[in-house]
N, C-alpha and C positions, 0 to 999 in steps of 0.2 A: 800433438794431443796430449790430455792428459797421461797421465803413471811417470816415476821418476826416469828421464830421459834415459842417466846413466846405467839403469840396471837393463834397459830393454836395449844400448845399444851392445852393451857388453852379451846378453840372452843372443842378441843378431848373432855376433862373431862366435860366440859356439856355435846356435843351430844351422851356420851358414856350413861349417867343419865338421859336425856331425848328425849319420845318420838318425830318426825318429828309431827311439827302440824300440823292439818289439817280443824282450823279455816279457815273463808270466807275472804277474800286474805286484807294482811293491807297492809298501804305507810306507811315507818317511812323515813322520811327527816333525814337524818345522814350531822352533821354538822361537818368540816372537811377545821379547822382552817389551815394559810396559816403557815406548819414552818418556822423558821427565814431562812433570807437564800434563800429563797424558787428564783424557775428563775424566775415567772411574777408570773400574776395573769391576769387571762381572764377573760373580761365580759360574760359568757355563763351561762346556762343555762342543765345542763343536767339531763337525766333519764337513771333507772334500771331496767331494767323486771326482775323476778326471780323465778323462777320456783315454787322450797319449799323456805324455812330460814337460817338462820343461823348454824339450826340443819343439812341440808345437807351438807355433807363436797364440793359435786357441788357447792354449792351455793355459799357455805360460800366461796371458791374458790373465783368467780367473784364478793362477797361484797367487800375480803379485797384486787383485784385489783384495780376492781372501787373506794376505797376512798383511795389507795393508791397515781394513777397517779390527782385522784381531792385534795388531800392534796398538791402533789405537786406543781400542775397550778394553785394553790389556792382560788379553788371554791368548792362547796357543793351539792353533790351528791342530788337526790333523787331516793330512792331507794324504790320500790316497789314488796313486799313478797307476795309467796304463790300462782299465777299468773296462774290459770291453762292452759293446750292445746286446748281454747280453744274461745265464744266470748271472753271472761274476759280478754282475754290478748286484745282485740283489743281496747275495753276500756280501759284498762289502757296507749294502745298507747295515742288512741287522750285525754284521762286526760291530762296525761303528756305532751302530745304538749298544749293542752287547757292550764298552766300552765304557758306556754314558752320555753318548754322544745327546744334547737335546737339540739342536739346532743338524741338518744333516742335507748336504744340495748336491747335487750334481749336474756335469754342463752339458751333457751331449743328447741330442737327440731321443736319437736311440736307447739311454738309458730310462724312458717316462715308463713304460711298462712294469718294471720291474722297481724301480723307487713308490708307484701309485702300492704296491702287492705290499712291502716292505713298511708305505703309509699303511694299508689297512690290517698289520698284523701289533704296529707298534701305533697306537691312539696315541699316543699323550708327547708323542716327539713330533716338533716340526720336520717336515720333510717337504723341499723345493728342488726345482729345477729349472733349467733355460729351457729355450726354446722352443718349450714344451707348450702342446695346445686343449689338450684335456680337466686342469683342474675345476675350470665354472661346471664341468659338466661332470665330473667326479663328486661333485657336491659333499670333498672329504675336508672336514676341517681342521684339519693335519697335512693339506699340500695345496702347492704352489706352485704354478707356474710365473718366472718373472723376465721381460725384455729388455727394450728401452726401444727408443725411437730413433733407432743404427741410419732405416733409410733417408732424416735429413742430417747425419754424418757422411753418408756418405754424399747427398745431392751436393755440400758443402765439395768433400773429394771432387766429385765431376768439375765444379766452377775454379777448378785449381787446373783439373786438366784438357780446360776447352778455353782458359789462360791461354797456357802452350801448344795447342792447337791453332788458334791466335797467329799467338809471336810465330808460330815455324807456317802460317798462309804470308806472315807480314814482310819477313825474313827470305822468301820463297823458297825456304824448304821442299816446302808443297804446295799445289793449287786446295783454294775451298773447296773442290769432290775430291779429293785425295787423303783428309781426315777425317779416316775413318781408326778410329781402337777397336782392342780387340778386350775380352773377356774370360780370364781361367776362372770358368767355379765348377762343382765341386758334384753337387745332382742339378736336377729340375723343379727342388721344391721350390712353393713359392717364397720362402727365406730367401735364397737366391736370388728367384724373380722377383721379387722386390726390392733386395742391394743393387743387377744390375741397372735392369732400369730405372731407382732415383739415382744413379751414379751418370744413363746416361741423359738423363735428366736439363743435372743438374752440367753437366757441358755443354750442355745445347740452348739451354740458357744465355747462355755468351759467347756459342758457335753454332751457329742453327744450322752451317752443313755438313753437321757431324752425321755419323753412323759411325754403327757397331758392329762388331764377329762375337760370338760367345758363341764357345768350348766347354765341355764335359768332360770331368774326370771320372766321374766314379768312387771317388773318396777325397773324405777332407783332407784326405795328408799322404799326398802320394809323389815326394820328391822329383823323381822319373820324368810321371806320366807331365806335374804343373808343369816341368823344367820346356820336354817335346811338346806340349797344348801352345805354353808364350813360342813357343819355337815356326808351330805351324800360324798360330796368328800375327807372326811376325814376318815369313817368307809368303802370308796371302793378302800385301799389302798395308796388313796395321802399324801405326810409327806411333801408337802409345796403348800403353800396356796396364791393366788395372787387376782382380784376380777377390777369389769368395772361393779361399784354399788356403791350406794352413801351411805352408811351410815356404822354404827359400827358393822353390825352380824357378817361379815364373820374374821375382825380378832377380837373378844373377844373370838368368838367358838376357834379360834387358842389358843389363851393367853391358854380358857380353858383347851382344848386340851394339846400344850404343842410343837407343830404345827408354824412353822416359818411359816412369815407371810412379803408376799409386798401388803401395800396398793399402795390406789390411792384419789391426789388431797390430801394431807399431811397427819404430821408424825401424825404416830399413836402410838407413846412410852411411853407419859404419864400415855395412856389406856392398854398399851400389852406391857412390857417394857422388860419381860422375851424372845417376839417372833416377834418381826418388827424386818427384814432387811430392808427398804426403803420405800419410796415410790417417785413416780414419777408427773407433775404435767406441768399443763399451767401457764404460768405465764400474767396473761393480761394485768397490769396494762404496758408494751410497748405499746401492741395497743389500750387502752382507752386514753393515753395521743397523742397517733399518730393523732387517728383516732377527738378527739376532738379540737387540737389544727389544723388540717388543717379545724374545723365545722368554728371554731372562725377569723380564717384568709378566710373563705372563698373558700380555695382552694378544688382543686378536690383529692379523695386520693383511694386506690386501694377498686377496687370493690369484688374480691375474695382477702381478706389477710391472710399471712401464715409467723406466726411468728417458729422462729426455733431458737436450740442452740445459735445461735451465736447474736440473737438479748434477748435474757433471755431470748425469751421465753418459754422455754422451758427445766427445770428443776429439779430436783433430791431433798430429803433431806436427813441431815443428814444422816451418818449410822447410825441402831442400834447396838447398845451392841452384840447383837445374828449375828456381819455378819463373813465367813468365815476371817482366815490373806491372806491377798494378795488384799483382795478384791478392793479396792481402786484404787489401780493401773492397777490393770483390768482396774475398768470404765475408770480413765484417759487417757490409751492406744486406745480404743476403740470411747471418746471421741475425740481425737483430731485427729482421724482417720476418722468421722464422719465429722467432719468439715472440715477437708482437701479433702470431697468425694473421697477419697482411699476405703470409706471403705460403701456400702449402706444395709440398714436391708435386704431387699426385693431381693435383691442377690437371678437370679434364680442357681444358682452353687450348693446355698448352700439350700434348700428345693428340693422336686418331689410332683406331686398330681399325685396320682394311680402309679403310680412306674416311669414316667415322669419324665423332665425338660422341663419346659417351654418357648416357644420360640420367642410365641408370644400371647396374650390376648385383647379383648377386654373389654373393660369395663363400665357401664354405667355411665356417667359423668353426660349426660345434663336430664337425670334421669324424664324423661318421664310417663307416667299411664302403659305400659308398659315393662317399665325396659329395652329400650330397648339397646342394647353394641355400643357403637359409637364408641368411640376412643382405638387404640392404645395402650399400657402402657407398653410396655416393651420395652423399649430402654439401649443399650448399658448393654446388657447383666442382668437387673435388673428391678422391675415394677417400674414405677413411679409413688411411691405414692409420692397423692396435688404437681404434679410437673405440667412447662411446662403451667404454666397461667393455668387447664384449671377446675379447683375447690378448693378451701379452703380445705374443710371436703373429709374425708377420699370416696376412692372406693375400695378398698379393699375385695373383699370379694371370695376371695379362699380360699375352704375349702383341706391342704397342711396334706402329711400323718405325722402320728407321734400327730397328734391335733385328740382326740375322744369327740366326738359333744353327750354325754346323750339324753339329746332332742333338741327336734329343734320346741318345742310350740310354743313360742315366736316371731313371725314376722312384 
């Protein structure tokens, strides 16, 4: 995965030692000195709103992306951390606007309505939001959603997992019918469903006998719940764990149990040297650079932006020491096919639902109050996730065969 490995490893160590702060919102102004030879220095102020702080791998990934882009552009970001998904987000956005920020970005799903409220109040300021679903229906010239085809990154990470399962089968550690993975999810949102399904399909592409149990914590960041969930999965026979949650809970549980682990949003190799396999993440720096430059130049930019492998927005970390032989070659082959368009993650020939192959599916793309399906999303034999200009955030919400949900308490 991209990002400065040293920064991530250092952050992981801090993350492993420190609990997430529950303190009141803290604003930090990060100095981003322009590097020698920087392409340009823009005359613009930009602000970022984060749900947590650097102790969350999710927020750390945004913070690092913001710093990288701003350093390249020779500007100083104003970063507000520990901003809840409530009125506090609106207040923070207004404060950034009052400070002269022309581009303001928020990183968590529940921030969206408050960012829209601020965008309506400040029509001359550009507001952008990660994982949101409403920019294409709000029709505000100054409100944008952004995401990336991270399902492709998770698919590649799944291949790493599948190769490890094959090694365990070949070594006699497990039998083929014991190739069961576990997955710690936060909520039952489409974003999480899309993520764990693409991970599973990547593993299945190289290890056909794989199955997967999924459990949910009801929180994006709860180290205790994530650790307990991982232990629950391990005790239930899962021989490899991955996650869509933001703490070190699951990786450290895996390290303690000696169970291979695929993390998310950054390498955990420093804290989990014996079990870390790989991590996928969205690299936000290309989007931030694109959106900030457009704002500074008074140019229109995408209402719904989808970063890809080609734009360096979907990346993997370096492989951990525990990966199976041949893993890099398998990843490189699949990555090339994804970029060429000859491989599609949600190819309907590779999965079934209730024993049947899907030929049609109406997805809830426009996200009305009743979650009414409104777009046909299976085209040319595959589920067209985040495609055809529908919206940037995932809408894959299908429960496919081979994946067992242990609970669905958190929707």
